[in-house]
C-alpha angles and dihedrals in degrees: 000000000000089000088066097052131083104200125211097015133091101209122186121203088257088054091050091049089058093053134079096199143359132202115242128220088262093057095253121133113241118199116228125195132180129199112178107304094344119097120187128188136195096034091303097319093124140013124215105245101172113027133191105022104171118217132176092273109010150026113247128203118194116219132196098238150026113264118215120213120235115274 
């Protein structure tokens, strides 16, 4: 699960679209790419399908797959 979390940052989809990578909770680097309204993460492993869900302590972005950390 830690590979799906960016700790210490509250990133909106607009923030993500302006980045090329983020550091996950596990310390791994996760590539981020934006093409128009489409944002992919993990080198294309998953696409953000529901962005910007606000919770009490974070912004959640639902993705369409499970990303696997590098071996």
